[in-house]
C-alpha positions, 0 to 999 in steps of 0.5 A: 605926433610921432611915436619913434624918435630919429636919433642924430649922432650924439654930441660926444661922438660928433666931438670925436669925429671932428678930431678923427673920424671912424676911419682914423682920418682928420676932419677937413672942413669945407664950405657948402656952396650949394646947400642940400647936404643931409646933416647927421648932427642936426637932421636937416639939409645944409644951407649954402655957405655953411661949414661942413665936413664929410667924415667916416662914421660907423654907427653900428660899432658905436651901438655895439660898444654900448650894448655888447653886441658883436656885429662882425661883418655888419660893422660898416662905416660910411660917409656922413655930413656933419657941421664942422663946428658944434651945432644946436642939434635937431630942432623940434619938428613934426615927422621924420627927417629926410623922409620925403623920398624913398628910404630903406628901413634896415632892421638889426638884431640884439647881436648887431646882425641885419634882420632885413630891410624894407623900402618905404615911400614915406617915413612915418610911424607905420614904417617903424611899427612894421619894423619893430613888430618883430620882437627880435629887432633891437635897432633900426637904421634909416638909409638912403636908397641911392647910395645906402648911406646912413641917415639916423637910427631909431630905437624902441620907445 
C-alpha cells in the first residue's frame, strides 16, 4: 500500500487548459497514432488513436495561488500531455505512475523555492519519505530526467 498520493492535474484546471493553456495558447487536439505519451490528467500512458493535446502548464503557479507562496523565478511552465476531452482521471492501481524509469523528485519550500532534488531509480514510498523528512519541504514534483518535464505533484499525507 502506498502512503503518498500522486496528484493528477485537477479537473477544474484541465477545463481551463483545454480552453487556453498557461501560456495563453488555444488547445490544438491531435490523434496520438503511436501511443505512449504520459498523460497528466489520468496518470497513464496514452493508447494509439486517443485524442490528446500538448499544452503548457505551470504547476507551481497553481499551487502558489492556493497557498499564497511566491515562487518568483521558480514559477516555470512546460509542456504536458492531456486528453483533449474530459476523461475519467486516474484509475486505482498499486504504486506510482510513470515510476518504471529514473525520475527526479524535486522538493519545494512553503514559499515555492526549490530545496533540492534527488534522482531515484524507483518511485516508491521511500523516495517520498526521504523527500518529506525535511520539515521545510511543503511539496514535491516528480519530473522526467530526460527533459525535466513535470509528471505530477505529491503533498504530505
